[in-house]
N, C-alpha and C positions, 0 to 999 in steps of 0.2 A: 625573458624565459631563463637566461642564464643566472639572473639575480634570484629567481625562484629556486633554481637548483642550489645555489649557494645557501639560501635560507634553510632549505630542507636538510643539506649537509650539516650546517651549523646546529640545527635542532637535534639531529641525530648524534652529533658529537656531545651536546649538552647531556642528553640522556645517558650516553656511554660514560661520561665523566661522573655523573651522579651515581651510576651502578658501581663503577670502579671505587669511587670514594667510599660508598657504603660498605663494600666488600672489605676494603682496607681498614676501615673504622672497626668493623667487627673483629677482624683478625688481630688488629693491634690491641683491642680491648681484651680479647681472649689471652693474648700473650702476656699482657700486664697482669692479669689476674693469675696467671699460672706461675709467674716469677716469685710470687710471695710464698708459694708452696715448695719451692726448690729446697731439698735437703730435709724437709719436715717429715718425710715418710718414716724416718727412724723413730720418731716420737709419736707421730699420729698418721695413720693411714688416711689418704685423701677421701675415701668413702666414709670416713668417720668424722670429717670436718663438719663443724657446726655451720649451717647455712641459714638463709632467711626463713623466718617463721611463715606459717601457712597464710596468715592474714595479709602479709606483705606479698608473697608469691601470688596469691590469688586476687590481690588488690592492685596496688600501684604498678607492681612489676609486670603483671599480666596485661594491665591496661596499656602500659608502655609498649609492650611487644605487639599488642593488637593494633594500637594506633600506627605503629611503625609499618606493620604489614599492610594496613589499610592505605597508608600513604604510598607505599610501593605499588599497591594494586591500582590505585587511582593514576598513578603515573603511566603504568602499562595500559590501563583501560582508555586513557585519553590519547596516549602517544600512538598506539596501533591504528585507531580509526583516523587520526590526523594524518598519519603516514600513508594510509590506504587512500584517503581522499586526495592527497597530493600526488599520488603515484602517477596518474595520467599526465599531469603537468610535468613531472620529473622525466617521464619518458619522451614527451614532446620536446622538452628542453634538451634531452640527450640527442635527439634526432636533429634538432636545429644546430646543435653544437657540432655534430658529425658532419652535417651538410655544409656548415660555415667553413669547416676545416678543409673539406673536399673542394669547395669553391675557391678558397684561397690558394690551395695547391694547384688547382686547375688553372687559375689566372697566371701563376708563375710559369706553369707549363706552356700556356698559350703565348705568353709574352717573352719568356727568357729561355725556358728549357727546349721545347720543340720549335720555338719561335714561329708559331702559326701566323702571328701578326704580320710578319714580313710579306706574306702573300694575301692573306685574307683581311688585313686591315685591323685597326683597333676596334674592339668590341664587335668584330665580325661584320663590319660594313662592306667588306669586299676590297679587293685590290688586284694586284697583277704579279706575274712571275716570269722571268726569262725562261725560254724553253727552245730546244732544238727540234725542229720538225724533220722526221726521216721518212723515207719511202718504205715499202713493204719488205725491202731487203735490208733495211737498217742503214741505208746510205743517206748522207747529209742532203737536206733540201734547203733549209733556211733557219735562221735564228729569229724567234718572234717574241713578242711581249704578250704572254697568255693572260687573259682576264680570269682571275680567280673569283669564284662566286661569293656572294654574301653568305654568311652563316647565321645571321640574325633572324632568318625564317626557316632554318634547317629542320627544326622539330615539327613543322607542318608537313614536310615532305617525307621524312624518313622516321621510322620508329628508333629508339635509342639502340636497340640490338643491331639494326641495320647500319647506324652510324658507327657503332663500334667495329662492325665488320669493314667498313670503308676505311676507318682509321688504321685498322690492323693491317689490311692488304693493299691500301692505296687505290689509285685510279690508273690502271695501265693505259699508256697512250696520252697521258697528261703529265703535268708537273707535280701532281700529288703522289708522293712516295708512300711506301708502307712504313708505318710508324710502330706497329706492334711487333713483338718478338716472334709470334707465330708467322707473321708475314715477312720476316727477315729484317724488321726494324729494330730500333734501340729501346723501345719503352715497354714497360710491363702492362698487364691488363689493368692494374689499379691506377696507373698514371693516366691511361686512356680514359678510365672511368672519371677521373678528376677533371679532365678537359671537357667531357660531356656535362658534368655538373656545372662547370663554368659557363658553357654554351647556353644552359637553361636560363641563366641570369641576364643574357642579352637579347633574348627573343622578343621580336615585335609583338604587339597585340593583334588579335584578328582584324580589328578596325584599321590599323595602320598597314597591315599587309594588303587588305582589300583596297585601301585608298591608293597605294602605290600602283597596283595593277590598273584600277579604273583611271587614274590620272594619265597613265600611258596611252590609253584609248582615247581619252579626252584631248590630250595634246596632239594626237594623230589627226583626229576628226571629231569636232564637238557634235555635229549632227549624228554621227555614228554612235557616239557616246550616249546621246539622248535616246536614240532608239534602243540601244542595249539596256539602258536603265528602265525604259518602258516595259520591255519584255521581262526584265527581272521583277518588276512590281506586279506584272500580270500573273507571274507564276508563284506569288506568295502563297504559302499554305499547301502547295503541291509537293508531296514527299518524294515521289518517284519521277526523276527527270526524263526517264525512258518511256513513260506512259503516253498514251494517246492524248490525254488532257493537258500535257505539258506544251506550252507554246514556244517555238524556236524562232530565232531571228530569220529573216530572209536569207536565201543562200548567198546572195551577193555580199550581204552584210557579214555573215558568218566567215566568208572567205577573207574579208577586210579585217575583221577582229582577229581571226586566226593567224593571219600574216603578222600582224603586230605582235601578238603574243609569241608566235613561233620564233621570231627574231629579236625579242625584247632583250635589251642589253643595258646600257648605262642609265637609261631612263628610270628603271626600277631595280635598284639594288644590285648593280653590276652583274647582270645577265643571270642571276639565280633563278629567274622565272622562265628562262628561255629554253625551248625545245632544241633549237639549232645548236646550242652550247655543246650538247652531247651527240646529236645525231647528224650534224652537217660538218664536213671537213672545213677547216679554216675559220668557222664562226667564233670560235673562242678567242681568236686573235685578230678579229676584224676583217677577215678575208673569206667570207663564206663562199663555199663552192670553188674557190681557187685551188689549184693543184690536183683536181680530181683526175685530169688527163694523165698526170704524172704519177698517180696512185699515192700521192703524199698523204701521210697520216694527218690527223688534226681533229679526230673525233674518237670517242671511246665507247660508243653504243652503236648498235646496228642501224643501217640506213633505213629510213621510213619511205623511201621511194618504192612504190609498189605494195605498201602495206595493205591496201584495199583488197589485194588478192589473198591475204593470209588471215585477215580479221574482218568480221562483220562491223558495221557501224557501232552496234551496241556493245560488242565485245571490246572494241577499241575504246569506247567511251568508259566502260567499266575499268579497264586497265589504266587509263589516264586518271580516272577519279581516285583509285585506291593504290596504284602502283603494283609492282610484282612482289610476290612473297617467295622466299627461297624454297625451291623444290615443289612449288605448287603450279599446276598447269594453268595456262590462260589461252583463250581461243582453242583451236583444235590441234595446234602443233607446238606452241611455246611452252617452255618450262621456266619459271621465274628464278631469278638470281638474287632478288632482294635489292638490287641496285637501281632499278627503275623507280623513281619517286612517285608518289601520289600527289596530284595537284588539286583535286577536288574535295578530299576528305582529310582531316587532321590524322596523321599516322599514329599519333600517340594518345588519341582521345580514349580515355578510361583504362589505359594500361597502367600497370603498378608504378612505373617510373615517371608518370606524367606529373611533373612538379608545378606546372602553371595551370592546369585544368582550363585550357582555353576553349574547350568544347569541340564539337564535331567539324566545324567549318575549316576548310583548307585554304589554299592560296588562290584558287580560281573558283568563280561561281559556276553553276551548271551551264549557263548559256555560253560562258567563255570556254569551258571544256568542249562543248559541242562545236564551237567555232574552230578550235584547234584540231579537232577530229576531222572536220570537213576540209580544212586547209591542207592538213597533212595527206589526206586521201586524194588530194589534187596535185601532189608533188610530181607525179609522173609527167604532168603538163608543165608545171612551173619550173622544174629543174633546168631544162634546156634554156629557158628564159634567164634564170639566175646565172647559169654558166656563161651565157653570152654577155650579160651585164658585167660579170666579173672579168672576163677576157678583155672587154672594151675598156674597163677601168685600168687593167694592167697595161694595155697598149698605150693608154693616155698618159700614164705615169712615166713610161719609158720615153 
């Protein structure tokens, strides 16, 4: 595309050169003809000078002028349509060149400027960051190694505007600081835009994302995986997963699949698929539910314990599928912040900034979303069990 732009530019320069040379030739010719008359006005006025006879003016001279005009007309008649036909390619080339520049700058920002790579790993595969956990009064609790999520599936969860907001204001309660000037950070809006352009280039395909999640279920229980795939196949062609015709997993299987996905961590992209990463204290540094009794921080989203009292099953399913939108109500009481990701539908599908056009599919399939809904609505029962297990592990370590 850049080569096409160069060819068009060269073609335009050739036309410009021909026009300039023609103008210069005419001007010089007129000047040379005029020099012979200098000083002759005393003897013979210019309007009395003898010129070409009519047969030459209306013959060779006229033909020469007409052919010259015709040649210039042909150049214009050919050049304009050619330029018009090549204009879409020139525009596409300009967009590609613009994108390439932004991606290059975004790569430099990711790797050297903001050094996102230090926490999120090369090409957004995930990593870790040192973090000091404090209690609600800001008092020191412990220093931990916080798992930074993978960013190579980020565009499935958040729209580019939501990503821009997170980059600008950070994630309070986590090692993710504010990077935008509006949030008190060091980088301009354009610099953040270049990082987003770079992140587009490292996104996994929908098939790779689904394989990571499915493999996590398979590694936990192959029989469970087979039953999940059977339900997925049975629901092929059903557009509405909340309709009566949609077949769900058995409740016991939903609880099992939901638990795997809720606490998913190193198995699939360093916990970027995990609900616990945001909603469970300690989950982001490998100690889920620890520190609850001391009110230690370690999560940056509201607790899901008791969510069944605030949202119906279908309301929670819709929220988990699409995520929250800033200022838009969900359920009967909630108001979206835009920071809750959507796991079932691609957040950028059909939006103007969607560079990869991956389609509507998100990170979780509908039966997986239903499983997470069922498990999280059972946390009121599960949490005491999890706390007891965490307490026992702590005593064992001591």
